[in-house]
C-alpha positions in Angstrom: -32.7 2.3 41.5 -30.7 -0.9 40.6 -32.6 -4.1 39.9 -31.5 -7.2 41.7 -32.7 -9.8 39.1 -29.3 -11.1 37.8 -27.7 -11.2 41.3 -30.7 -12.9 42.9 -30.7 -15.7 40.4 -27.0 -16.5 41.1 -27.1 -16.5 45.0 -26.2 -19.5 46.8 -29.0 -21.3 48.7 -26.7 -22.5 51.5 -25.3 -19.0 52.0 -28.7 -17.5 52.2 -29.9 -20.1 54.7 -27.0 -19.6 57.0 -27.2 -15.8 57.1 -30.9 -15.7 57.4 -30.8 -18.1 60.4 -28.4 -15.6 62.1 -30.5 -12.7 61.3 -33.8 -14.3 62.4 -32.4 -14.3 65.9 -33.4 -10.7 66.3 -35.0 -9.2 69.4 -38.5 -8.7 68.2 -39.4 -6.9 71.4 -36.9 -4.2 70.6 -38.7 -3.8 67.3 -41.5 -2.2 69.1 -39.3 0.5 70.5 -41.1 3.7 69.3 -37.9 5.4 67.9 -36.7 2.3 66.1 -40.2 1.4 64.8 -40.6 4.8 63.4 -37.2 4.6 61.6 -38.0 1.2 60.2 -41.5 2.1 59.0 -40.2 5.2 57.2 -37.1 3.4 55.7 -38.9 0.2 54.8 -41.8 2.2 53.3 -39.4 4.3 51.1 -37.5 1.2 50.1 -40.6 -0.6 48.9 -41.9 2.4 47.1 -38.5 2.8 45.3 -39.3 -0.5 43.6 -43.1 -0.4 43.4 -42.9 2.9 41.4 -41.4 0.9 38.6 -44.9 -0.9 38.4 -46.6 2.5 38.7 -47.8 2.2 42.3 -46.7 2.7 45.9 -47.8 2.2 49.6 -48.8 4.6 52.3 -49.1 2.4 55.3 -46.8 -0.5 55.4 -48.9 -2.8 57.6 -52.3 -1.9 55.9 -51.2 -1.9 52.2 -49.8 -5.3 52.3 -52.7 -7.0 54.0 -54.4 -8.2 50.9 -51.1 -9.6 49.5 -51.5 -8.0 46.1 -48.9 -5.3 46.5 -46.7 -7.7 48.4 -46.7 -10.1 45.4 -46.1 -7.2 43.0 -43.1 -6.0 45.1 -41.6 -9.5 44.9 -42.1 -9.7 41.1 -40.4 -6.3 40.7 -37.3 -6.9 42.8 -36.9 -10.6 41.6 -37.7 -10.1 37.9 -39.8 -13.3 38.1 -43.5 -13.9 37.7 -45.5 -15.2 40.7 -48.6 -17.2 40.3 -51.8 -15.3 39.5 -53.1 -13.6 42.7 -56.7 -14.0 43.8 -58.8 -10.9 43.4 -61.5 -11.6 45.9 -62.1 -9.4 49.0 -62.6 -12.2 51.5 -60.1 -13.0 54.2 -59.4 -16.3 52.7 -58.4 -14.7 49.4 -56.0 -12.3 51.2 -54.4 -15.2 53.2 -53.9 -17.2 50.0 -52.2 -14.2 48.4 -49.9 -13.6 51.4 -49.1 -17.4 51.5 -48.1 -17.3 47.8 -45.7 -14.4 48.6 -44.3 -16.1 51.7 -43.9 -19.4 49.6 -42.0 -17.5 47.0 -39.7 -16.0 49.7 -39.2 -19.5 51.2 -38.4 -20.8 47.6 -35.4 -18.5 47.5 -33.8 -20.3 50.5 -35.1 -18.0 53.2 -36.5 -19.7 56.5 -39.4 -17.5 57.8 -39.5 -17.9 61.6 -42.8 -17.1 63.4 -44.2 -15.1 60.5 -47.6 -16.3 59.2 -50.0 -15.1 56.6 -52.7 -14.5 59.2 -50.5 -12.0 61.1 -49.8 -10.1 57.9 -53.5 -10.0 56.9 -54.4 -8.9 60.4 -52.0 -5.9 60.1 -49.4 -7.0 62.7 -46.9 -4.2 62.5 -44.1 -6.2 64.2 -44.5 -9.2 61.8 -45.0 -7.0 58.7 -41.8 -5.1 59.5 -40.0 -8.3 60.1 -41.1 -9.8 56.8 -40.0 -6.7 54.9 -36.6 -6.8 56.7 -36.4 -10.4 55.6 -37.0 -9.4 51.9 -34.5 -6.6 52.2 -31.9 -9.0 53.5 -32.5 -11.5 50.8 -32.7 -9.2 47.8 -30.7 -6.1 48.6 -28.0 -7.1 51.2 -27.5 -10.9 50.9 -25.8 -10.8 47.4 -23.2 -8.1 48.4 -19.8 -9.6 48.2 -16.5 -7.7 49.0 -13.2 -9.6 49.4 -14.7 -12.9 50.3 -17.2 -11.5 52.7 -20.9 -11.2 52.0 -24.1 -9.7 53.2 -23.8 -7.5 56.3 -20.0 -8.1 56.7 -19.5 -7.5 53.0 -21.5 -4.2 53.1 -19.7 -3.1 56.2 -16.3 -3.8 54.6 -17.3 -2.0 51.4 -18.2 1.1 53.5 -14.9 0.9 55.4 -12.9 0.6 52.2 -14.7 3.6 50.5 -14.6 6.0 53.5 -11.1 5.1 54.8 -9.4 8.2 53.3 -11.9 10.6 54.9 -11.1 12.4 58.2 -13.6 12.1 61.1 -15.2 8.9 59.5 -14.6 5.5 61.2 -17.4 3.0 60.1 -17.5 0.1 62.6 -21.3 -0.6 62.6 -24.5 0.4 61.1 -25.9 2.6 63.9 -23.7 5.1 65.7 -21.0 5.3 63.0 -23.5 7.0 60.8 -25.1 9.3 63.3 -23.0 12.4 62.4 -23.8 12.1 58.7 -20.1 12.3 57.6 -20.1 8.6 56.5 -23.1 9.2 54.1 -21.4 12.3 52.6 -18.0 10.4 52.3 -19.7 7.6 50.3 -21.2 10.1 47.8 -18.0 12.2 47.5 -15.9 9.0 46.9 -17.9 8.2 43.8 -19.3 11.6 42.8 -16.9 14.3 44.1 -18.7 16.8 41.9 -21.8 16.6 44.1 -20.3 17.1 47.6 -18.0 19.7 49.0 -16.7 17.4 51.7 -14.2 19.9 53.3 -17.0 22.3 54.1 -18.8 19.8 56.4 -18.5 19.9 60.2 -18.6 16.9 62.5 -20.6 18.9 65.2 -23.4 19.7 62.7 -24.9 16.2 62.1 -28.4 17.5 61.0 -26.9 19.6 58.2 -24.6 16.7 57.2 -27.5 14.2 57.0 -29.8 16.4 55.2 -27.1 17.3 52.6 -26.3 13.6 52.0 -30.0 12.6 51.8 -31.0 15.5 49.5 -28.0 15.0 47.1 -28.8 11.2 47.0 -32.5 11.8 46.2 -31.8 14.4 43.6 -28.7 13.1 41.7 -28.5 9.3 42.6 -32.3 8.4 42.4 -32.2 7.1 46.0 -35.4 8.1 47.8 -35.1 9.8 51.2 -35.7 6.9 53.8 -34.9 8.7 57.0 -35.2 12.1 58.6 -32.1 13.6 60.1 -33.8 14.5 63.3 -34.9 10.8 63.8 -31.3 9.7 63.6 -29.8 12.5 65.7 -32.6 12.3 68.3 -32.0 8.6 68.9 -29.2 7.3 71.2 -28.6 4.4 68.8 -30.1 4.6 65.4 -31.9 1.5 64.1 -29.4 -0.8 62.5 -31.7 -2.4 60.0 -32.9 1.1 58.8 -29.3 2.2 58.3 -28.3 -1.0 56.5 -31.3 -0.7 54.2 -30.4 2.9 53.3 -26.7 2.1 52.9 -27.5 -0.9 50.6 -29.2 1.6 48.2 -25.9 3.5 48.0 -23.9 0.4 47.3 -26.2 -0.7 44.5 -26.3 2.7 43.0 -22.5 3.0 42.9 -21.9 -0.6 41.9 -24.1 0.0 38.9 -22.1 3.1 37.9 -19.0 0.9 38.2 -20.5 -1.6 35.8 -21.4 1.2 33.4 -17.9 2.5 33.5 -16.5 -1.0 32.8 -19.0 -1.4 29.9 -18.0 2.0 28.6 -14.4 1.1 28.8 -15.0 -2.1 26.8 -16.9 -0.2 24.2 -14.2 2.5 24.0 -11.6 -0.2 23.5 -13.6 -1.8 20.7 -14.4 1.5 19.0 -10.7 2.7 19.2 -9.6 -0.5 17.4 -12.3 0.1 14.8 -11.3 3.7 14.3 -7.6 2.9 14.0 -8.4 0.3 11.4 -10.6 2.6 9.5 -7.8 5.2 9.4 -5.4 2.6 8.2 -7.9 1.7 5.4 -8.2 5.3 4.4 -4.4 5.7 4.4 -4.1 2.5 2.2 -6.8 3.8 -0.2 -5.1 7.1 -0.6 -1.6 5.7 -1.1 -2.9 3.1 -3.6 -4.8 5.8 -5.5 -1.8 8.1 -5.6 0.5 5.4 -6.8 -2.0 4.2 -9.4 -2.5 7.8 -10.6 1.3 8.2 -11.0 1.5 4.9 -12.8 -1.4 5.7 -15.1 0.1 9.2 -15.7 3.6 7.8 -16.5 2.6 4.9 -18.8 1.3 7.1 -21.7 4.5 9.1 -21.4 6.5 5.9 -21.8 4.3 4.7 -24.6 4.6 7.9 -26.6 6.5 7.2 -29.8 6.5 10.6 -31.4 9.6 10.6 -33.6 12.3 13.3 -33.3 14.0 15.1 -36.2 17.6 14.9 -34.9 19.8 12.8 -32.7 20.2 15.8 -30.4 16.5 16.0 -29.8 16.3 12.3 -29.1 19.2 12.4 -26.7 17.2 15.0 -24.7 14.4 12.5 -24.4 17.0 9.9 -23.4 18.2 12.3 -20.6 14.6 12.8 -19.4 14.3 9.0 -19.2 17.5 8.6 -17.3 16.1 11.3 -14.8 12.9 9.3 -14.5 14.8 6.1 -13.7 17.2 7.6 -11.1 15.0 10.4 -9.6 11.3 9.8 -10.0 10.9 6.0 -9.9 12.9 5.0 -6.8 10.5 6.8 -4.4 7.6 5.1 -6.1 9.3 1.7 -5.6 9.5 2.5 -1.9 5.8 3.6 -1.8 4.8 0.3 -3.5 6.8 -1.7 -0.9 5.2 0.4 2.0 1.7 -0.2 0.4 2.2 -4.0 0.6 3.5 -3.8 4.2 0.5 -1.6 5.2 -1.9 -3.9 3.7 -0.4 -7.0 5.4 -0.3 -5.2 8.8 -3.8 -4.0 8.5 -5.1 -7.6 7.6 -3.1 -8.9 10.6 -4.7 -6.4 12.9 -8.2 -7.2 11.6 -7.6 -10.9 12.2 -6.4 -10.3 15.7 -9.4 -8.1 16.6 -11.9 -10.5 15.0 -12.7 -8.1 12.2 -13.5 -9.1 8.7 -10.6 -8.9 6.2 -10.1 -5.5 4.5 -11.2 -5.5 0.8 -9.8 -2.4 -0.9 -12.2 -0.6 -3.4 -12.2 -1.9 -6.9 -8.9 -1.5 -8.8 -6.8 -0.9 -5.6 -6.0 -4.4 -4.6 -2.3 -5.2 -4.1 -2.6 -7.5 -7.2 -4.0 -4.5 -9.1 -1.0 -2.4 -8.1 1.4 -5.2 -9.0 -0.4 -5.6 -12.4 -0.1 -1.9 -13.1 3.5 -1.8 -12.0 4.2 -4.8 -14.4 2.6 -2.8 -17.2 4.7 0.2 -16.2 8.0 -1.8 -16.4 6.9 -3.3 -19.7 6.3 0.2 -21.1 9.6 1.4 -19.6 11.5 -1.4 -21.2 9.8 -0.8 -24.6 10.5 3.0 -24.3 14.2 2.4 -23.7 14.5 0.0 -26.6 12.6 2.5 -28.9 15.0 5.3 -28.0 18.0 3.3 -28.8 16.5 2.1 -32.1 15.5 5.7 -32.9 19.1 6.9 -32.2 20.4 4.3 -34.6 17.7 5.3 -37.3 18.5 9.0 -37.0 22.2 8.4 -37.1 21.6 6.5 -40.3 19.3 9.2 -41.6 21.8 12.0 -40.9 24.6 10.0 -42.5 22.5 9.3 -45.7 21.3 12.9 -45.8 24.8 14.2 -45.6 25.9 11.7 -48.3 22.9 12.7 -50.5 23.7 16.4 -50.3 27.4 15.8 -50.9 26.8 13.7 -54.1 24.1 16.1 -55.2 26.4 19.1 -54.8 29.1 17.3 -56.8 26.6 16.4 -59.6 25.1 19.8 -59.7 28.6 21.3 -59.9 29.4 19.0 -62.8 26.2 19.7 -64.7 26.5 23.5 -64.2 26.7 25.0 -67.8 26.4 21.6 -69.5 22.9 22.4 -70.9 24.1 25.7 -72.4 27.2 23.9 -73.9 24.9 21.3 -75.5 22.5 23.9 -77.0 25.1 26.1 -78.6 25.6 25.9 -82.4 29.3 26.8 -82.7 29.9 24.1 -85.3 28.1 26.0 -87.9 30.9 28.6 -88.1 33.8 26.3 -87.3 36.3 24.9 -89.6 36.5 21.2 -90.5 39.2 20.8 -87.8 37.2 22.6 -85.3 34.1 20.6 -86.1 36.0 17.3 -85.8 37.4 18.6 -82.5 33.9 19.4 -81.4 32.8 15.9 -82.3 35.6 14.3 -80.4 35.0 16.7 -77.5 31.3 15.5 -77.6 32.4 11.9 -77.5 34.5 12.6 -74.5 31.5 14.4 -72.9 29.4 11.3 -73.6 32.0 9.2 -71.8 31.9 11.6 -68.9 28.1 11.6 -68.9 28.1 7.8 -68.8 30.6 7.9 -65.9 28.2 10.2 -64.0 25.2 7.9 -64.6 26.3 5.8 -61.6 26.4 8.9 -59.3 22.8 9.9 -60.4 21.6 6.4 -59.6 23.3 6.6 -56.3 21.6 9.8 -55.6 18.2 8.4 -56.4 18.8 5.3 -54.3 19.8 7.4 -51.3 16.7 9.5 -51.7 14.6 6.4 -51.9 16.1 5.0 -48.7 15.6 8.4 -46.9 11.9 8.2 -47.8 11.7 4.6 -46.6 13.3 5.6 -43.2 10.8 8.5 -42.9 13.4 11.3 -43.0 11.9 14.5 -41.7 13.2 16.7 -44.6 12.2 14.1 -47.2 10.2 16.7 -49.3 13.2 18.9 -50.0 15.4 15.8 -50.8 12.7 14.6 -53.2 12.5 17.9 -54.8 16.2 18.1 -55.3 16.4 14.6 -56.6 13.6 15.2 -58.9 15.3 18.2 -60.3 18.5 16.3 -60.8 16.7 13.5 -62.6 14.8 15.8 -64.9 18.0 17.7 -65.6 19.7 14.4 -66.4 17.0 13.4 -68.9 17.3 16.8 -70.5 21.1 16.4 -70.8 20.7 13.0 -72.3 18.3 14.3 -74.9 20.5 17.4 -75.7 23.6 15.1 -75.9 21.9 12.9 -78.4 20.6 15.9 -80.4 24.1 17.5 -80.5 25.7 14.2 -81.5 23.4 13.9 -84.4 24.2 17.5 -85.5 28.0 16.9 -85.3 27.7 13.6 -87.1 25.9 15.3 -90.0 28.9 17.6 -90.5 31.5 14.9 -89.6 32.0 14.1 -93.3 33.2 17.6 -93.8 35.8 17.4 -91.1 39.0 15.5 -91.7 41.8 16.2 -89.3 41.8 15.7 -85.6 44.6 15.8 -83.2 44.9 12.1 -82.1 47.0 13.0 -79.2 44.5 15.5 -77.8 41.9 12.8 -78.4 43.8 10.1 -76.6 44.6 12.5 -73.9 40.9 13.4 -73.5 39.9 9.8 -73.5 42.3 8.7 -70.9 42.1 11.9 -68.7 38.3 11.8 -68.4 38.0 8.3 -66.7 41.2 9.0 -64.7 39.7 12.3 -63.6 36.4 10.6 -62.7 38.4 7.9 -60.8 40.2 10.6 -58.8 36.9 12.4 -58.0 35.4 9.0 -56.9 38.5 8.3 -54.8 38.2 11.7 -53.2 34.6 11.1 -52.5 35.5 7.7 -50.8 38.3 9.3 -48.9 35.9 12.0 -47.5 33.0 9.6 -47.0 31.6 9.3 -43.5 31.6 5.9 -41.8 29.7 4.4 -38.8 31.0 1.3 -37.0 30.0 -0.4 -33.8 32.9 -2.7 -33.1 36.6 -3.5 -33.7 35.8 -5.9 -36.6 33.9 -3.3 -38.6 36.7 -0.7 -38.4 39.3 -3.2 -39.1 37.4 -4.2 -42.3 37.4 -0.4 -43.3 41.2 -0.2 -42.6 41.8 -3.4 -44.7 39.7 -1.8 -47.6 41.7 1.4 -47.3 44.9 -0.5 -47.4 43.8 -2.2 -50.6 43.0 1.2 -52.1 46.5 2.4 -51.2 48.0 -0.5 -52.9 46.5 0.7 -56.2 48.0 4.2 -56.0 51.2 3.2 -57.7 49.3 2.0 -60.7 47.1 5.0 -60.7 50.2 7.3 -60.5 51.7 5.5 -63.5 48.5 6.2 -65.5 48.7 9.8 -64.4 52.2 10.0 -65.7 51.2 8.3 -68.9 48.5 11.0 -69.4 50.8 13.7 -68.6 53.3 12.3 -71.1 50.7 12.6 -73.9 50.4 16.3 -73.2 54.2 16.4 -73.2 54.3 14.8 -76.6 51.8 17.4 -77.8 54.1 20.2 -76.6 57.2 18.4 -78.1 55.5 17.9 -81.5 54.3 21.5 -81.6 57.7 22.8 -80.7 59.4 20.4 -83.1 57.2 21.3 -86.0 56.7 25.0 -85.2 53.1 24.5 -84.5 51.4 27.4 -82.7 48.7 25.9 -80.5 45.6 28.0 -80.5 44.7 27.2 -76.9 43.6 24.4 -74.6 42.9 20.8 -75.7 39.8 21.1 -77.8 38.6 17.7 -76.7 38.5 18.1 -73.0 38.3 20.6 -70.2 40.5 18.5 -68.0 44.0 20.1 -67.9 47.2 18.6 -66.8 47.3 21.1 -64.0 43.8 20.1 -62.8 44.9 16.4 -62.8 47.9 17.2 -60.8 46.0 19.4 -58.4 43.4 16.7 -57.9 46.2 14.1 -57.5 47.9 16.2 -54.8 44.6 16.7 -53.0 43.8 13.0 -53.1 47.2 12.2 -51.8 46.8 14.6 -49.0 43.5 13.0 -48.1 45.1 9.5 -47.7 47.0 10.3 -44.4 43.9 12.2 -43.2 41.9 9.0 -43.9 44.6 7.0 -42.1 44.2 9.2 -39.0 40.5 9.1 -39.0 40.4 5.3 -39.2 43.1 5.0 -36.5 41.1 7.3 -34.2 38.0 5.2 -34.8 40.0 2.1 -34.1 41.2 3.7 -30.8 37.6 4.6 -30.0 36.4 1.0 -30.6 39.2 -0.3 -28.4 38.1 2.1 -25.7 34.5 1.0 -26.1 35.7 -2.5 -25.8 37.5 -1.7 -22.5 34.3 0.0 -21.3 32.3 -3.2 -22.2 34.8 -5.3 -20.1 34.7 -2.8 -17.1 30.8 -2.9 -17.1 30.9 -6.7 -17.5 33.2 -7.1 -14.5 31.1 -5.0 -12.3 27.8 -6.5 -13.7 29.0 -10.1 -13.1 29.9 -9.2 -9.5 26.6 -7.4 -8.8 24.6 -10.3 -10.4 26.5 -12.9 -8.3 25.9 -10.8 -5.1 22.2 -10.4 -5.8 21.8 -14.1 -6.5 23.8 -15.1 -3.3 21.7 -12.7 -1.2 18.4 -13.9 -2.6 19.4 -17.5 -1.6 20.7 -16.4 1.7 17.5 -14.5 2.6 15.5 -17.5 1.6 17.5 -19.6 4.1 17.2 -16.9 6.8 13.4 -16.8 6.6 13.2 -20.5 7.2 16.0 -21.0 9.8 15.6 -17.9 12.0 16.6 -18.5 15.7 16.3 -16.4 18.9 13.5 -14.2 20.0 11.3 -12.4 17.5 12.8 -9.1 18.6 16.3 -10.7 18.0 15.2 -11.9 14.6 13.8 -8.5 13.8 17.1 -6.8 14.8 19.2 -9.3 12.9 17.0 -8.8 9.7 17.2 -5.0 10.0 21.0 -5.3 10.5 21.0 -7.6 7.4 19.0 -5.0 5.5 21.5 -2.3 6.5 24.3 -4.6 5.2 22.5 -5.1 1.9 21.9 -1.4 1.6 25.6 -0.7 2.1 26.0 -2.5 -1.3 24.1 0.4 -3.0 27.3 2.3 -4.0 28.3 -0.8 -6.1 24.9 -0.4 -7.9 25.4 3.2 -8.4 28.9 2.5 -9.7 27.4 0.1 -12.2 24.8 2.8 -13.1 27.7 5.1 -13.9 29.3 2.5 -16.2 26.0 1.9 -17.9 25.5 5.6 -18.5 29.1 5.8 -20.1 28.1 2.8 -22.3 24.8 4.5 -23.4 26.7 7.8 -24.1 29.2 5.8 -26.2 26.3 4.3 -28.1 27.4 0.8 -27.3 24.5 -1.6 -28.0 26.1 -5.1 -27.3 28.4 -6.6 -24.8 29.9 -10.1 -25.4 31.6 -10.2 -22.0 28.5 -10.6 -19.8 25.1 -12.2 -19.8 23.6 -9.3 -17.6 21.9 -6.3 -18.7 21.3 -3.2 -16.6 17.5 -3.8 -16.7 18.0 -7.3 -15.5 20.1 -6.2 -12.5 17.8 -3.4 -11.6 14.9 -5.8 -11.4 17.0 -8.3 -9.3 18.0 -5.5 -6.9 14.5 -4.3 -6.5 13.3 -7.9 -5.8 16.1 -8.3 -3.2 15.1 -5.1 -1.3 11.4 -6.1 -1.5 12.1 -9.6 -0.3 13.9 -8.5 2.8 11.3 -5.8 3.6 8.6 -8.4 3.3 10.5 -10.8 5.6 10.9 -8.0 8.2 7.2 -7.3 7.9 6.3 -11.0 8.6 8.4 -11.0 11.8 6.7 -7.6 12.8 3.3 -9.2 12.3 4.4 -12.3 14.4 5.4 -9.9 17.2 2.0 -8.1 16.8 0.3 -11.5 16.9 2.3 -12.7 20.0 1.6 -9.4 22.0 -2.2 -9.2 20.9 -2.8 -12.8 21.8 -0.6 -13.2 24.8 1.5 -16.0 23.3 4.7 -16.8 25.1 8.0 -16.9 23.4 8.3 -20.7 24.3 5.0 -21.3 22.5 6.3 -19.4 19.4 9.4 -21.5 19.5 7.4 -24.7 19.7 5.2 -23.6 16.8 8.2 -22.6 14.6 10.0 -25.8 15.5 7.0 -28.0 14.6 6.3 -26.0 11.4 10.0 -26.2 10.2 10.3 -29.9 11.2 7.5 -30.8 8.7 8.5 -28.2 6.1 10.9 -30.7 4.5 11.4 -28.8 1.3 12.0 -25.4 3.0 9.3 -23.7 0.9 7.8 -21.8 4.0 4.5 -23.6 3.7 3.0 -27.0 4.5 1.0 -29.2 2.2 -2.2 -30.7 3.6 -0.5 -34.0 4.7 2.4 -32.2 6.2 0.1 -30.0 8.1 -2.0 -32.9 9.4 1.2 -34.5 10.7 2.1 -31.2 12.4 -1.2 -31.0 14.1 -0.9 -34.6 15.4 2.5 -33.7 16.8 0.9 -30.9 18.7 -1.8 -33.1 20.2 -4.7 -32.5 17.9 -7.0 -35.5 17.2 -7.1 -35.5 13.3 -6.3 -39.2 12.7 -7.7 -40.9 9.7 -11.1 -41.7 10.9 -14.5 -40.0 10.4 -14.3 -37.7 13.4 -10.6 -36.8 12.8 -11.3 -36.1 9.1 -14.1 -33.8 10.0 -12.0 -31.9 12.5 -9.1 -31.6 10.0 -11.5 -30.3 7.4 -12.7 -27.7 9.8 -9.2 -26.6 10.6 -8.2 -26.4 6.9 -11.2 -24.2 6.3 -9.7 -21.7 8.8 -6.0 -21.8 7.7 -6.6 -22.3 4.0 -9.9 -20.5 3.2 -9.0 -20.3 -0.5 -8.4 -24.1 -0.7 -4.9 -23.6 -2.2 -3.7 -26.8 -0.6 -0.9 -25.0 1.3 -0.7 -23.5 4.8 1.7 -20.6 5.4 3.4 -20.1 8.8 1.4 -16.9 9.4 -1.8 -18.7 8.8 -0.6 -21.5 11.2 0.4 -19.0 13.9 -3.0 -17.1 13.6 -4.8 -20.4 14.0 -2.7 -21.5 17.1 -3.1 -18.0 18.7 -6.9 -18.2 18.2 -7.0 -21.6 19.7 -5.2 -20.5 22.9 -6.5 -17.0 23.5 -9.8 -15.1 23.8 -10.9 -11.9 22.2 -13.8 -9.5 22.3 -16.9 -10.9 20.7 -20.1 -9.2 19.3 -22.1 -10.7 22.2 -19.8 -9.2 24.8 -20.2 -5.7 23.1 -24.0 -6.1 23.0 -24.0 -7.0 26.8 -21.9 -3.9 27.5 -24.2 -1.6 25.6 -27.2 -3.2 27.4 -25.6 -2.3 30.8 -25.2 1.4 29.6 -28.9 1.3 28.4 -30.3 0.3 31.8 -31.2 -3.1 30.6 -33.3 -1.7 27.6 -33.2 -3.2 24.1 -32.2 0.2 22.7 -30.0 3.1 23.8 -30.4 6.9 23.3 -27.9 9.5 22.1 -28.0 11.2 25.5 -27.0 8.0 27.2 -24.1 7.5 24.8 -22.9 11.0 25.2 -23.0 10.6 29.0 -21.2 7.2 29.2 -18.6 7.5 26.3 -15.9 10.0 25.3 -17.3 12.6 22.8 -15.6 11.4 19.6 -16.6 7.7 20.2 -20.1 8.7 21.3 -20.6 10.6 18.0 -19.0 7.7 16.1 -21.7 5.4 17.5 -24.6 7.9 17.0 -23.6 8.4 13.3 -23.6 4.6 12.6 -26.5 3.2 14.7 -29.7 2.7 13.0 -33.1 3.8 14.6 -34.5 1.1 16.8 -37.9 -0.2 15.6 -38.9 -2.7 18.2 -42.3 -2.7 20.0 -40.8 -1.0 23.0 -39.1 1.9 21.0 -39.1 5.3 22.5 -38.4 8.6 20.6 -34.7 8.8 19.6 -34.1 5.1 20.3 -31.0 3.6 18.6 -30.3 0.0 17.7 -27.1 -1.0 19.4 -27.4 -4.8 18.7 -27.1 -4.6 14.8 -24.4 -1.9 15.3 -22.4 -4.4 17.5 -22.7 -7.3 15.1 -21.7 -5.1 12.2 -18.4 -4.3 14.0 -17.5 -8.0 13.7 -18.6 -8.4 10.1 -21.9 -10.3 10.9 -24.1 -7.8 9.0 -23.9 -4.6 7.1 -23.6 -1.4 9.1 
């Protein structure tokens, strides 16, 4: 049964007085009609017991059991929810009269005028007066507070019955007597609210007893409405008692109105829980996205920080290709994920503010600032990795060049030293003639000259080997071994040379004649031959240049070399003329030459052959230098092409960054128009993407051409990539701010005109167009909107309170989002923890706790289980088995305590 406490305390005294005066004009003689009196006795007794059973008692005889006033006072306490003065426990008549008077006085205090009803009549067991008194109580506490469409009491109850039964055939409620006689009206009321309990179509109007018994039994079994009348009493009476019917029907009204309140309460709770579940899902999504992004960043940084050197340029270029694939394929989706993460975080915080929930604090290490910090570290590692790759390419190119140069010089030296050790160790002079010995000595002198000339090459070989070691050449051990062998062999040659010289000089006194011409030939041919070998080395030498100036310097040096060729050719002809003189003298004097020049192995044929090879290398060197000059000119053109595109892209990004800054401050039109314009603007910006891709293509060509500088532009590809990403992020954030304003407007019910007023006020005082107001600017804005924050004690306190709301971190600046949140909070209402607690209390039947069974009965399954899993056990003094604490759960929803 429904308690009447709350409604009784809110009733109007004047309304009660007016209605009760009308109802007290009842025909008391008719009350003694046997049929009506029987109906009233049964109905009033059942009605009283439906309330007295809450106190653990009941009555059997209505005029006898109220005579001592004790149960009458108890009845009034139960239905009013108030405590009456302590009753007297004596058995004397005076005690009973006093108790009844206390009850009648309480009734009168509720604005009810009791006409012709005295305590003595009740104590004497006057059935007429006792029934009249009970009817008065029923009117006041069960019927009077019924209100439907500005009608109350009897008219309100009648109108409620008419509204509820209007759709049902054969039901026409016009009063509280004969309209209920066939039982269909009772069944219609039950079916309207609980169609699962009544099969209305099976009922027949010509079977009233069955209809009435069906309604009374269903009401007693399923609606907790006790059976107050017998079907035979109603059917057997020409005109059923109006007061008995009204009493019975009022119980249906209160039973179903309570169900409606429970439904409303359940809907409120469902709404609150739905918001909470949605927010929790968004939190889980944020945590997963943040975790995945951090995992990718933490997995990528070690790869970018890996500085394991490669052995060849080809291997390092493979790494460079992997890095380019990372830049173009793997990183862009992660940039989008990072932007989406910030947007999701801002949207979630806005929803939490709008639903009066505490701000979302991600788990440790997953804040937006943590993501930005990790991203900054990633970009630093990315920049360092790119610089390292380029420096490593230069180093390996240098190493490969030096290694090739080392092996080339080593091969020439080893070719020269081949057989020299055997030559220096032979003792041919012991069996030679004096002339032959002199020839051997001269030949040895020429060899010493040649040896001295090769000293420079040996030093060059050692210097190159040392530089390869310093640059950490991967094949340094084999280089060192070869260099060590050359140096040891060189020392041996030096010692052997000295030893042979000493041996020849010991026999020099015995040698007299020597062919001066052969000697002169040998002396001039050896350095010239060495010069030619050096020239051929230089003509075959590899070169690396990075710009036009360097190649032009090489061309200039080559031209200077060519200018010395005529002088060198004269020397060659002079040397050849010596050999010609030898031949002429031999022919003239009939001398038969024994063989080749005894003083040198360099023949005129070898000199001419080397000269021809050297002369053939000159145009080849010319072509190589010209090709390199053309390559550097092409590279310079590529620099200029990249610079032109880079300058255009850089200017575009700068202009669009400034333009989006103006747009975010000077937006006009509705929020939807602003959002549409911003998205169109975003589409326009994205249409510029082909220009970025074109620039990336130029940049790839520059890297493939190993171009490391560009004097035509101040922009680098890294600079422009960062600027482009910042531009895309800025427009995405601006769109997100407008979406959050739309969300705020829709959730708070703010009109477009109010938003215009707020935006106009905010922009008016944002003089520097920074998008935020300093404290004094914000105070002026509040004053313009009608807030009393003038410079006085009360105004300063109010301004401090408002600043605590809009600037909780005391940064000294107020953003437009914080301003709009504050204004929307000031002008709208939201669910509170107290409202949710009140709703749970209704579902719990006014108890301080609720059970799992009640939650499953009143709420949808998923939300019922959500509450059961999070509600702590109730530990109050009135706790029952399985009791759950809905109060702490409700406050936790709004951040007032831990769940």
